[in-house]
N, C-alpha and C positions, 0 to 999 in steps of 0.2 A: 404522547408523540414522540416518535424516534429522533434521536440526535444524529446529526451528519457529520462523519469524519472523512477527511481527505488525507490519503497516504500518497506523499510526494517523493519523486525519485528524479533521476536525470533522464533515463531512457524509457521509463514505465513498461519494461519488457520482463522484469524478474522480481525483485525484491517488493516493489510497491503492489504489484499484482498479487504476490504471496500474501501481503498484509490485508489487502481488500478481501480475497477469497477467505482467509481465516476469520476475520471480523465478521463477515456476512454469514459464514458457516456456524461460529460459535456464540456470537453476541447479537444475533438478529433481533432478539427480543426487545433490545433498547437502542441499537445502533445500526444506521446504515452506512456502509463505507463505499467510498469510491476511490480510484487511484488515478494519477496523471503523472506526466513527465514534464520537467522544465524544457527538455529537448527530446520529446518522445520519438522513439525509434520507428513507430508505427507496426512493430511486430511483437508478439509475445515469444519469450524465450521457449523453444520446443521442450526443453528438458524441464523447465519450471512448470509448464503446462500439464506435461505428462505426470509429473509428481502430483500435482494438485487433482488431476483426473483419478488417478490411483487412490488417492485418500478421500475422494468423494466431495472435495472442495469447489471443483470447477463448475463455472456457469457459462453457458454460451454467449452471454452478453459482455463477458470480460474481454477487453481489448486495449492496446496501447493507445492513449489519447493525449492530445496536446493540452497544456494548460488552459489555453483560451476557452476551451469547451466548458470549463468549470468554475472560471472566474466570478461569474455571477451568482454562484451558489452560496447560500447562507451556511457555512460550515461552523459547527460548534468547536471544532478542533481539527487542527492541521498538524500531521506528523511527517517530518522529513526523515528519510531513511538511508541518505547518503549525504556526504559532506558537499558535494557540489550543488545538490538541491538546497540544502541549508544556506549556503552562501549566496545563491541566485534566486531564493524563493521571493516571487513578487509579492507585493503588498495587497492582500486580498481585501475588497472593500467592506465585505461583511464578516471577516474572520474574527473569531473570538481570542483563540490562544493558538500559539504554535510551539511544538515540542520537537526536539531533535533526538532521535534514537538511531545511531549508525549501525548499519549492518554491512559486512564484507560481501562484495558482489561475487556470486559463485560461477557467473557467466564465463564460459571456456574452461572451467576446471571439471574435475571428476564428478561423477553422478552423486557420490556420496556428500559432496560439498553442498549440494542443493538441499539435501535432507537436513543437514546440520543448520543450514540457513533458516529453512522453514521451521525447524525446532526452535531455534533462538527467537525468531519473529513471534512464534506461538507464546514462548514463555514471557518474553519482555513487552512485546507490543500489546497483546491482549491484556496484560496486567495493567498497563498504563491506560488504555482505553476503557477498560471496566471501572478503574478508579475515578477517571475523570467524568465519564458519561453516564455510567449505569447506576 
């Protein structure tokens, strides 16, 4: 049975969506990833989406969602990817373990910053998820 992981951020528009997409693209044999935001923006950052589409990681079901939509999910692991989410992460009734891996938000920066962030998330986040759940 696949393990469930939640990638949690503040706005759920960029970093957490990148993490969700990477995990589902590269570790789908053992993990199902979802993402959410403590204060979800309701929109996916267009540059993040364009990069994920270019790399072939994008799925049409990815969208920015509020934390309430996933609170009842039995996650095996929760990973916060920004300081604000780490500090305000709610207590999940069924959460097993929470890990923090901070990544700088590329929003509003040059296009290459998005690629840098995606590469860092791929190197660091995937290694942790693989070690913890696969």
